[in-house]
N, C-alpha and C positions, 0 to 999 in steps of 0.2 A: 831893751830888756829881754832877758832870757825867757823863752817859753819852756816851762818845765816838762810839759808833756812831750814836746818836740825833742828836748834834751835827753829824755829817757829812751827815745826810740833806738839809738845804737845799742843800749844795754839789752832791750827786749830782742832786737835782731840777733845780738850775740848769744843770748840764751836759746833762741830758736835754732841757731846753728849748732850749738852744743847738743840740743835735743835731736838733731839729725835732719833738719830741713833748711833749705837755702832758697833765696829768691830767684825766679826765672821769668823773664817777660816773653810773651808769645804774641805774634801777629795772627789774630784769628782770621781776619780778612782785611783787605785794604781799608785803612781808616779806623780799624778796631784792634786795640791791643789789650791784653789782659795779663796782670801780674799774678803768678802762682808762687807759693812756697812748695817746693818739691823735695822728695827724699834725696839727701846728699849723695847717696851711693848710686843714684841713677845718672848723675852728671859726670861725664868723662872730661878729660882735659881738653883744653881749647884745640881747635883744629889748626892746621898749618896756616890758615888765613888769619888766625888770631881771634876769630869769632867763636862763641861757644858752640860745641858740637851738639847734635841732636841728642836729647836725653835717651838713656837706655830704658828698656821696658822694665817695670818693677817686677821683682821676684816674690814679693810678699803680698797677701791680700790687701786691696786698696780701700782706703777710707777717705771720702771727700768731705771736708768740714766747710759748711757754707754759712757765712756770718749773717747777722741781722742788719738793722738800718742805722744804728747809732755809732758803729765803729767798724774798722776794716778787719780782715781775716785774723791775723795773729793776735790782735788785741782781744778779740772775742774768744779765741780758742787757746789762749796762752797757757792755761792750766791743763789742757788735754793733750797737747802734742807729745810731751815727754812720756806720759802714761801710755800712749798708743804706739809710739814709733818703734818700740822694741819688737812687736809682733806684726805690725802693719806698715804698709807704705802709705804715709799720710800726705795728702795734697790739700793745701789751703789757698783757695783763690781770693783775690779781691774782686768783688763783683764790679760791673761797669759803673764808673763814677765814684768808686771808693778806692782808697789807696792809690796805686799807680795805674789803674785800669781806666780806659776811656774809649769812646766811639764817636764817629761822626754820622753814624746811622741814626735815623730819627725814631726808630722803634724803641719804646721804653717798657715794653711788657715783660713780665716774668718769663714768658715763653722765649723771648729773645735772649734774656740772660741765660736760660737753660741751654739754648742752642749753642751759645758761645762757649759755655762751660764744657759741653760735650765735645765740641770741635777742639778745644784746647787739650782735653784729656786724650783724645785720639792722637793728636800731635805728640803728646808725651808718652805714647805707647800703652795707654790704659784701655783695656777692652771690657772690663767688668769691675764694678765697685759698689760700695755701700755709701750712699749720700747720707750725711748727718746734717740736718738743716735746723737752724735756729731762727725763729721769728720770720722776718722777710725771707731769709734763706730757706726756711721750711717750705714756703710757697714755691720758690724756685725748685727745690728738691722734688716737690710733687709734680711740677711741670716736666722735669727730667724723667721721672718715673712713667709719666703718661706718654711722653713722646718717644722715649728710648727704653722700653721695657726689657729689651734683650741685653742691655748693658748693666742693668741694676740687679744686684744680688739680694738686697733687702733695703729697708729704710729705717732711719731713726729721726724723729721729729720732736722738737722741744719748743713750746710757746708759739705755735703757728697753726694755721688752718689750711684747708684745701684751697680756698679762694676767699678773698675779702668781698663778701656780698653786700648789697645795699643795707640789708637788715642787720647783719652782724656789725658793719661799720657804724651804723647809726646808734644801735643799742650800746655798743662799747664806748663810743665817744660821749654819749649822754651820761652813761654811768660814771665816766672819769671826769666829766665836766669840761670837755673840749668841743669846739665847733667843727673841727676838721682834723684829718690825719696830719696835715702839714703843721698845724698849730702844736700838735702833740710831739711829732717826731723830728721836726726841724726847728728847734728852739733858736731864738735870736738873741736872748739875753741870759745872764747868769741865773736870774730868777726862774725863767722858763726851763733851763737845763736842770736846776735843782728840783723843779716840780716833776720833770720826766724821770729823774733818778729816783725820787721818792716813790713814784708809782712802780718803777721797774724792779725794786728790791723788796725783800720781806722786811728787813730791818735796816733803815738808813744809817750809814756811817757818816760822821762829821768829816768834811773836807774844807780846807780854807777856800775862800771865794776866789783867790788867785788861781787855784788849780782848776776850778770850774771854767774860769775865763780862758785859761790856756787850752783846755780840752775843747772848748767851743771854737777856738781859732783853728785848731789842727784837724779835728774830726768832722767838721761840718762844712767842708768846701763843696764846690759844684752844686750850689743850692738850687739853681734853676733846673738843672738836669734831675736832681733828686726829687724836686717837687713834681716834675713830670713823671718820674717813676711811681710816686705815690698815687697820682691821678690814674695811671695805667693799671695799678693793682686792683682798684675797685671795679667790680662787674655787677651786672644786674642779676637779681635772683633767678629770673627766667632763663638766663644764659648758662646757668651752672648745672652740670651733670656730674654724678659721682662715678668716676672711672672704676673699672674692676682691676685691682692690683693682685697679681697671682702669687706674690711672695710676702714674706713677713714684714709687717710695719710695726715698729715699737714707738709708742708715745711716751716720752720721758719728760715729766712735767714738774714744775715747782708748785707745791700745794697751795701757795698763797699768791699765785700769778694773778695780778689785777688787770692785765691787758687782755689776755685770753684765759679766763678762769678755768678751773679744773672741771667744772660741770660741762663747759663747752668741749673740753677734751674727751670726756666720757661720751657725749653725744656723737662726736666725730668717730670714736672707736666703734660705736654701734653702726654708723653709716659705712665704715670701711669693711665691716664683716669679720668673719672668724679668723682671718689671718692677722688681725690687729691685736696687739697687746698694749697694756698701759701700766705705768708705774708713776706714783707721785713721790716727791721728795719733800719731807717736812722742813719747815723753817726756811723755805726758799720761795722767791718770787719769780718774776719773768726771767731775770738773769741767773737762772738756776745753775748754769755751768760755771759761773764766776763766784756765786755765793756759797755753793756747797760742792766744790770741785772733787773732793775725795769720794763723796757718795756718788756723785754724777759719774765719775770715771769708773767706779766699781760696777755700777749698774750697766753702763755702756759696754764695758769690756765683757761682762757676763753675757749680754745679748750677742755681741760679736762672736764670742767663743762658741756659742750654741750654733752659729751658722757654719763655722769652719772647724767643727769637731773632727780632729784627725788630719786636717789639711793645713794647719798653720805651719809657718816656717819654724816655730818652736813648739815643744810639747812638754808635758809633765809625765815623768815615768813613775808609776806607783809600784813599789817593791814590797813584797811580803817577806819578812825574816822572822826567825824564831818560830818555826812551825806555823807560819801564816797568822800569827797573833799580833804582828806589828805591821802597820802600813806606813810607809815613808814616801813622801813626795820628794823627788830629786829633780831639780831643774838642771838640765844638761845642755851646755852651750858648746857649739863647735863652729869654727869659721868655715864658710863655704869655700872650696878650693878655687872656684872659677869666677867668683865675684868678690868685690871688696865689701863684704858684709858678713855678719854671722847669723846663724839660725839657732832657735831654741829647739834642738832635737837631739835624740840619742845617736851618737856616732856608731856606725856598724863596727868600726874598728878604731881603737884608740892608740894602737902601737905607733902610729905615725907622728904623734905628738905627745910630749910629756903631760902627765895629768896633774892638775892643781885642784885641791879641794878647799873651797872657801867656807869657813864655819862662822856663823853669825853670833852676835851677842844676845843679850836678854831683852832688849827693848824693840826688836824688830825681827822680821823673818829674813830668810836668806837673800832674796832679790833686793829687798829694801836696804839691807845693810851694805851689799856689794854692788849696787847699781852702777857706780862710777868706776868700777874696776874691770867689769866683764869685757868691754870693748878693747881695753888696753891689753888684756891678757890673752884674749881669744885668737890673736894673730899667730901666736906661737905655741899655745897650750890648749889642751882639752880641759875646759873649765867645768867643774862640778859644784853645784850650790845646793846643799840639802836644807830642808827645814828640820831643825832638831825636834825631838819628840815634844809634843804639846805646843809647837809653834806652827803657824800655817795650818796645813791639813795633816800633819803627822801626829800619830797617837800610839798608845800601847795600852793593853789591859793588864800588863804586869805591874807589880807594885814597886819595882826597883826604880829609884829616881836619881841614882848616882851618876856622876860624870863618866865613870867606867862603863856603865850600861849604855849611855849615849855613844861612847867611843866604840863599844863592841857592835852596836847596831850599825853605825856608820861603816865600819870595816866590812861587815857582812854585806851591806848594800853595795859597797865598791867591788867586792868579789863577785857578786851577782852580775854587776855591770861589766865584768871582765877586766877590771883594773888591777894590775899586779903591784905596781909601785906608784907613789904619788907624793906630792909636797902639800901637807896641810898648812893652810894659812888661817890662824885663829885669832878672832877679836874678842876681848873681854871674856864672857862665859865660854864662848867658842874656843878661846885660847886654852882654858883649863881642859876642855875636851880634846883639843889638839895635842896637848902635852900627854894626855892619857893614851891617845893613839900611839904616839911615839914610844911611850914607855912599855905598852903591852904588845905592840906589833911593830917593833923596830925594823923587821925585815922588809916591811912594806913602805917604810917612810924614807925617802931619799934625803930630805932635809926638812926643816921646820921654820915657819915664820910666825911670830906672835906679836900682837899689838895690845897693849893695855891689859895684861893678864899675868898672874903668877902661875906656876905649875900646880900649886895647891892653895886653896883659899882657907886661911886659918883664922882663929878667933882674933888674933891681934890685928890682922888685916881689916876685919869688920869693925873692931872697936875704934879704929882711927876715924871713922866717919861720924861718930857721935850720935848714932841712932841705936834704939833699943834692938832693932833687928834689921837685917839687910833687905827684907821685904818692904820696909817703910820707904826705902829709896827706890828700889827697882820695880816695885809693883804699885805705882801711884793709882789712886782711886778717883782723884779729882783733877780738874784742869790746873789748879794751883800746884798740886803735887807733880804733875807732868812738867809744868814750867820750871819748877825747882830742879827736877832731874835734868832737864835740858841745860839749865844754867850751870850745873855742876859738870855736865858731860862736854860742854863746849868751851873753847878758849874765849870766844867773843860772842856774847849773847845776841841773837837776832830776834827782833820783836815780831811776834805773830799774833793775830787776833785769836780770840778764844774758840771760835767755831771750828777751825781746822784741827786744833788740839783736841777738842771734844770728839771729833770724828776719829782722830788717830787713836784716842784712848779706847773707844768702842771697838775699833777694828784690830788693833795690834795687841791688846791686853786681854785676850780671851783665855780660857782654861786657867783661871786664877788659882783655884785650889791646887791643881797639879803643879803649877809653876812655883807656888809657895813651897810645895814639897821638894821641888828641884833645888830651891835655895837652901832649904834645911839640910838636904843631903850634900850640898856643895861645901859647907863650912866644916872643917875638921879642927881637932885640937892642935895646939902648937907643938905637941910632942911627936907628931908624925914625921917620919924620915923623909929627907929631901931626895927625890929620885935622881938618877944619873942618866945621861943620854949620850949615845955614841955618835949621833948625827950632828951635822952642822945646824946651828940654831941662830936665827937672825931676829933680834928684837928691834922692831920698827915702832917708835914711840912718839907721841905728841909731847912737846917740851912742857906744855901747860896742863898735862893730864892731872886732874884733881883727885881721881880715884886712886891711881898708882903713879906717883910722881916720877920724873925722870931720874931722881936720886934713887928711888926704889928700883928703877930699871937698871941703873948702874950696879947696885948691890946684887941684883939678880944675875947680871952678867957674870960677876965674879964667882957667885955660887955655882953657876952652870958650867964654868970651866973654860978652857982655852978654845974649844970648838965653837964658842958663842961669840957672835959679833953684834954690834949695836949701832943704830943711827937714830938721831933725835931730829924731829921735824919742828922747826920754829913756827910759832903762831898756830899751833895745833893742840887741841885738847884730847880728851878721851876718844871722841869721835873723829880721830885724825884722818881716817880714810874718806870721810865725807866732807870734812872741813878743808883739807889740803889734798884733794884727789890727784892733781897733776904731779905734785912732789912725791906723794905716796906711791903712785904707780911707777914713776921713774925709778925710785929706789927699790921697789919690789922687783921690777923687771931686771934691774942691775944684779940683784942677788940671785935671781932664778937662772939667769943666763948661763953661768958655769955649771949649775946643777943639772942642766939638760944632759950633759955628757957623763953623768955619774952612772 
């Protein structure tokens, strides 16, 4: 019979590789091997002997994600890898006796786990990093910080303590109704696993018994060794001393953590001193990084950014235009010439590569909309991704809300950045802005690519949707409203639980008053003249776009004239660049290739 947890492993492994990490096994010492997931760009091709070559040294700041006791590395951190790997070199080990890691050494202490991790990182060329430890992994992280302070830049800990003392162990187990850590953390039956799961989360989700049984078979092997690990974790109260840590420690906690409650975290913050900070995440338990990944990632990235201010491989350029009354954040991407990766930073010169300007739509900011295009394009192009006014951190105190004003601000920003000509690629609302740029500043536009957008949004366009106003569709106020928007925007609906949608609603739909005004200024009467464009225009459309159908795109192509070409992507809706990224990127690159020489 198929074990469904085991069957899903190839899918998870594939997603991790897409996110930028691949597995790599190290021999730490004779008889001890450790599996790491390492940044893909650090692995060179195989040597002449056919064996993997020694990995290259990472070029971005390093983050080490250390898992807890109930699952291996990528299962624990599956929602964090993609969020971090753009700006950081992410390393995810399987601790000894988890995943593919093992040892014939009899030492089972967290200190031994820490020593093996550091030896492995040194082999991988890492000399400084930020450990992020969860639960048991947090104790290992503290041991790393204590034994190797020169390698640690800062620390993040979730649902863990400095050491599992007699008193903490006894009080926690009594409160939870268990006689030992082994009984709690090494379940032997579906009933015991369900009990552990109920304690670990804020709000239990229903799963079929079969799934629990499969998880039990796959994730709880090496029981003898893991029981010994649990025995080695507990120490006497009299043997514990609080080390002095000279760098920042951030405690990132689930407010409803039942295993190590938030009061315990507060007490630990006091013991750690003034370098420690603490944040709680509401509606989250012990498994906070899995229950509230969007919030967790945002808080984690905020802390990491504070450490590497000005040092990150990527940066955000703030530009003031219109007499310093408009501040615009532009994420500028450029591929590093000497390594097979790209950095988020402002290129000193852009003349060596053609410029591409990616303009987002109405339901996300720039990076969120174009996350799956940047890597594909940055090999040959200098890629610029702005946040339009009132998206991300861009704003204005001027009352103009028209697409023309957005276009003028973008062009002024590009001129400040030294870009003379570029290809705008506009999606949805960003397509209207891209058409305006081409109309008003044709001398700067080499060509134009548009997906899911007309040059002008007219009354008849809006009336097709059957809503009293376009704001009802594009500015949802509830989870149900956001679910409806996604169902219309996508070819094939993907089921998502309500909590990530709720987080997305809070994060991505700010500045509601101003965005409603943007929508009002977007819609014009049907009597407006249709603009003409001298540049090549390429319409790249989802076949199942419900906002602007492919039939609409065909008619638009005819109106735009002979300089316009079109390609339809099957099984793609309005969000075609996110639903079919590989096909979209291939077709976009194909169109851009001859444009380079214009």
